[in-house]
C-alpha positions in Angstrom: 157.5 89.0 139.5 155.8 90.1 136.7 157.4 92.4 134.0 153.8 92.4 132.1 152.4 95.2 134.8 150.9 98.3 132.5 153.2 101.9 132.5 152.2 105.0 134.3 152.3 106.6 130.9 149.8 103.7 130.1 147.9 104.1 133.2 147.4 107.8 132.9 147.0 107.6 128.9 143.6 105.2 129.5 142.1 107.4 132.8 142.4 110.2 129.5 140.7 108.1 127.4 137.3 107.4 129.8 137.1 111.3 130.9 137.5 112.2 127.4 135.1 109.9 126.5 132.6 110.8 128.8 132.6 114.7 128.3 132.4 113.7 124.5 129.3 111.8 124.9 127.4 113.9 127.9 128.1 117.0 125.2 129.4 119.0 128.9 130.4 117.7 132.1 131.6 118.6 136.1 134.5 117.2 137.2 132.3 115.4 140.2 130.3 113.7 136.9 133.1 112.7 135.0 133.9 111.0 137.6 130.4 109.6 138.3 130.5 108.5 134.8 133.8 107.2 134.4 133.8 104.9 137.9 136.8 106.7 138.0 138.6 108.1 141.9 138.8 111.9 142.4 142.0 112.8 142.2 142.4 110.3 139.0 139.5 112.6 137.1 141.2 116.0 138.4 144.6 114.9 137.2 143.5 113.8 133.7 141.3 116.8 133.4 144.5 118.9 134.1 146.1 117.1 131.0 143.9 117.6 128.8 143.1 121.0 129.8 147.0 121.6 129.1 146.6 119.7 125.9 143.5 121.7 124.8 141.2 119.0 124.0 138.9 119.7 126.5 138.0 123.5 127.7 136.3 125.1 130.8 132.8 127.0 130.6 130.8 128.2 132.4 129.8 127.2 136.2 127.2 124.9 137.3 123.9 125.8 138.8 124.1 125.6 142.2 128.9 124.3 142.1 131.0 126.0 143.8 134.8 126.9 142.8 136.7 124.4 140.2 134.3 121.3 140.9 131.5 123.2 139.6 132.8 124.4 136.0 131.4 122.9 132.8 134.3 120.9 131.0 133.4 120.6 127.3 135.3 119.2 123.8 137.3 121.7 122.3 136.6 121.7 118.3 139.5 123.8 117.2 142.2 121.0 118.9 140.6 118.4 115.7 137.7 117.2 113.9 137.1 113.8 112.4 135.9 113.9 108.3 133.2 110.9 107.5 132.7 110.6 103.4 130.0 108.5 101.7 130.8 108.0 97.6 128.5 106.3 95.9 126.1 106.2 92.9 124.1 109.2 94.5 127.2 111.5 94.8 129.3 112.3 97.1 128.4 112.9 101.1 131.1 114.2 103.7 131.0 115.6 107.1 133.1 117.3 109.6 132.5 115.8 112.6 133.3 117.2 116.7 134.5 114.5 118.9 131.4 115.1 121.0 129.8 113.9 117.8 128.1 117.2 116.2 128.5 118.0 112.9 130.0 121.1 112.4 130.5 121.3 108.6 128.6 119.1 105.7 129.0 119.3 102.1 127.8 117.4 99.2 128.6 117.1 95.4 126.8 114.5 92.4 128.7 112.4 90.2 128.0 112.5 86.5 126.8 108.7 85.7 128.4 105.9 84.7 131.2 107.1 87.8 134.7 107.5 85.6 137.4 107.2 88.2 138.9 110.8 86.8 135.3 112.2 87.9 135.2 110.5 91.3 138.6 111.9 92.2 137.9 115.4 91.1 134.5 115.4 93.2 136.5 113.2 96.2 139.5 116.0 96.3 137.1 118.5 95.8 134.9 118.1 98.7 137.2 117.0 101.0 139.0 120.2 100.7 136.3 122.0 101.7 135.4 119.9 104.4 139.1 120.4 105.4 138.7 124.2 104.8 135.6 124.1 107.0 136.8 122.1 110.3 137.4 124.6 112.7 140.2 122.4 113.9 143.0 120.2 112.1 141.9 116.7 110.9 143.0 114.5 112.5 141.2 110.9 111.7 139.3 110.4 108.4 137.1 107.3 107.2 135.7 106.8 103.3 132.7 104.3 102.0 132.8 104.0 98.8 130.4 101.2 96.7 132.6 99.1 95.7 135.4 96.5 97.5 138.9 97.8 98.2 141.9 96.4 98.9 142.6 96.5 102.5 145.9 96.5 102.2 146.4 99.7 99.9 143.0 100.8 100.2 142.4 101.0 96.5 139.1 100.9 95.4 138.6 97.2 93.4 136.6 97.2 89.6 134.5 94.6 89.1 132.8 93.1 86.3 129.3 93.4 87.3 129.8 96.8 89.0 126.7 99.0 88.9 129.1 102.3 90.4 132.6 103.0 89.3 134.3 101.9 85.8 137.6 101.2 86.5 139.9 101.3 89.3 140.3 104.4 92.6 142.8 105.2 94.7 141.2 107.3 97.5 144.6 107.2 99.7 146.8 108.7 96.8 144.5 111.2 96.2 144.0 112.3 99.2 147.5 112.1 100.1 148.2 116.2 101.1 144.3 117.1 100.5 143.4 116.2 104.1 146.8 115.7 106.9 146.0 111.8 107.7 145.8 109.0 105.8 141.9 107.9 105.1 140.4 104.6 106.2 138.6 103.2 103.3 136.0 100.3 103.2 132.9 99.0 101.2 129.7 101.0 102.2 128.2 97.4 103.1 130.6 96.9 105.3 130.2 100.8 107.2 126.4 100.0 106.7 127.4 97.0 109.0 129.2 98.7 111.7 125.9 100.9 111.7 123.7 98.4 112.4 125.5 97.0 115.2 126.2 100.0 117.1 122.4 101.9 116.6 120.4 99.1 114.8 119.0 95.0 115.0 122.8 94.3 115.0 123.6 95.9 118.4 125.8 93.5 120.8 125.3 90.6 117.6 129.5 88.9 117.7 128.5 86.9 114.5 126.2 88.8 111.2 125.8 88.8 107.9 124.5 91.6 106.5 122.8 91.3 102.8 122.6 94.7 100.8 119.7 95.0 97.9 120.0 97.6 95.9 121.3 98.8 92.6 124.1 97.1 93.6 124.4 93.8 95.2 126.1 93.1 97.8 127.3 91.5 101.8 129.1 91.9 104.5 129.8 90.1 107.3 131.3 90.0 111.2 132.6 86.7 112.6 133.7 86.5 117.2 133.3 90.3 117.4 135.4 91.5 114.4 134.7 92.2 110.3 135.9 89.6 108.1 137.1 91.1 104.4 138.7 88.5 103.1 142.7 88.6 102.2 141.9 91.8 99.8 138.9 93.0 100.9 136.7 90.7 98.1 134.6 88.6 101.1 130.4 89.6 100.4 130.8 90.0 96.5 127.4 87.9 96.4 126.7 89.1 93.0 129.0 86.6 92.2 127.7 84.0 94.4 126.4 80.9 92.1 122.7 79.8 92.1 120.5 78.6 89.4 119.7 80.5 86.2 117.1 80.7 83.6 114.8 83.4 81.7 112.0 84.5 80.9 109.6 82.2 80.0 112.0 79.2 80.2 112.0 76.4 82.5 115.7 75.3 80.8 118.4 76.0 84.2 121.8 76.2 83.8 124.6 76.7 86.9 125.3 81.2 86.7 126.0 83.7 89.3 123.6 85.6 91.1 124.2 88.7 88.6 123.4 86.6 85.9 120.2 85.4 87.6 118.9 89.3 87.8 119.9 89.5 84.2 118.0 87.0 82.6 115.2 88.6 84.5 115.2 91.1 83.0 115.5 93.3 86.0 118.8 95.1 84.5 118.3 99.8 83.8 118.8 99.8 80.1 121.2 97.2 79.7 123.6 97.7 81.9 124.8 96.4 85.5 122.8 98.4 88.1 119.7 96.5 88.9 116.3 98.4 88.3 115.4 98.7 91.9 111.8 100.0 90.9 110.8 97.2 88.6 111.8 94.9 91.1 109.8 96.7 94.5 106.8 96.7 91.9 106.7 93.2 90.5 107.2 92.3 94.2 104.5 93.9 95.6 102.5 92.7 93.1 103.9 88.7 93.6 105.1 88.5 89.6 106.7 84.9 89.0 110.1 85.9 88.0 110.4 89.0 91.1 109.7 85.6 93.1 112.0 83.9 91.4 114.7 86.4 91.7 113.8 86.4 96.0 114.3 83.0 95.5 117.8 82.6 94.3 119.0 85.4 96.9 117.7 83.1 99.6 119.7 80.6 98.0 122.5 82.1 98.5 121.9 83.6 101.5 121.8 79.8 103.0 124.9 79.3 101.1 126.7 81.8 102.6 124.9 81.0 106.5 126.2 77.1 106.2 129.8 78.5 105.5 129.4 81.5 108.5 127.0 80.0 110.8 125.9 83.9 111.8 123.9 84.8 114.7 121.7 87.0 112.6 120.9 88.2 109.2 120.3 92.0 108.5 118.2 92.6 104.8 118.6 95.7 104.1 118.2 97.7 100.2 115.7 99.1 98.3 114.2 96.0 97.7 116.0 93.6 100.2 114.3 94.9 102.9 111.1 93.8 101.3 108.7 91.0 102.6 108.7 89.1 99.5 112.7 88.6 99.6 112.4 88.5 104.0 110.2 85.4 103.9 112.0 83.6 101.1 115.4 83.8 102.9 113.4 82.9 106.5 111.3 80.2 104.6 115.3 79.1 103.0 116.9 79.1 105.8 114.4 78.0 108.5 114.0 74.5 105.9 118.0 74.5 106.6 118.8 71.2 108.6 121.4 72.7 111.8 120.6 76.4 111.0 119.9 78.7 114.0 120.2 82.0 112.2 117.7 84.5 112.9 116.5 87.1 110.0 116.1 90.7 110.2 115.5 94.2 108.3 117.7 97.3 108.9 116.6 99.6 111.2 119.8 102.0 109.8 118.6 102.8 106.8 119.3 107.0 106.1 123.1 107.1 105.0 123.9 104.3 106.9 127.3 103.9 105.5 127.8 107.6 106.4 127.1 106.4 110.1 129.3 103.7 110.2 131.9 105.7 108.9 131.1 108.8 111.3 130.9 105.7 114.3 134.9 105.0 113.7 135.7 108.5 112.9 134.8 109.1 116.3 136.6 105.9 117.8 140.0 106.9 115.0 139.4 110.7 116.7 139.5 110.0 121.0 142.0 107.1 120.1 144.4 110.5 118.1 144.8 111.7 122.3 145.5 108.3 123.9 148.1 106.3 123.1 146.0 103.7 124.2 146.3 100.6 121.3 143.1 100.4 119.6 141.1 103.2 117.7 138.2 102.7 115.4 136.5 100.4 115.9 136.9 98.9 111.9 140.1 97.6 111.5 142.2 99.6 108.5 142.9 97.9 105.4 
């Protein structure tokens, strides 16, 4: 006889999760509507609702118009039962949200960070924002996600400093910093990875399992999904395209050599004030005017993207960022892929533009929050580092 049949507790947990998700998605539902939304039987939904009411995660509200008795009473999520934090830390500061189970933002905080950003300054700002958000939350914090503009060690959650980083000068350990500030271990990931999750949930990559997302702004980075799962690499350094090799030559020079994409940006004079941040305004202005050195930079990006496409074989390439979505860059990448033999990859620009990393972090935080009321395996859509 089979020995791996699901247990009664697991079946109950799964039905509870479906009912809770249906109510959270709709905002409010009657028991009958929850049964219709989940496809579960009315008795099963009734038992699940009883358990969820007993646990405090659902509450009963007003009676539905025309309804009779308990069957016509609206169910809503209970904010005081618990919320999630979604936080983004990047060149423009820190923005964080307290998110209720139905997706509502019940509180938000912003804080600027002096540039250049040091681990001490970022750590203090991050702790301050998270402490304020935890205080603002109507219920306990049961899940947290954090997006940072640097690679993240997937084993430890530490933010890794790389030589060409335009954001953080030094390494940061947000997991250790937030221990005791929030009652859960934060899921930390690179901002481009969270932005790709946002695109897969709400943008052009919806339903696409093999995606390469290239972000070109003050910093340059990429994120990948392969076979429906995020691809981080052994330590989280996958996608650091600023270090990909391409041909390098400076202004007014025909001599070329092999160098990194960051070295190409520097040689063409597009780094801001001699630092490591790309001068987005200058690049966009030159791309608008069709200046040769800007077209050269677009070609270098196209070379890097094409090489990654041969390695990853994505169905879709998504371009984002202040100059990554420029028509000249899109055309260069599209042409490079079209001219490459064997590749069948579509190139699109990102649709989720405003705070895309925060949108992705919020999506994962909500999934993790939902999972805290269920023993069903698998909560967040992006596995924790």
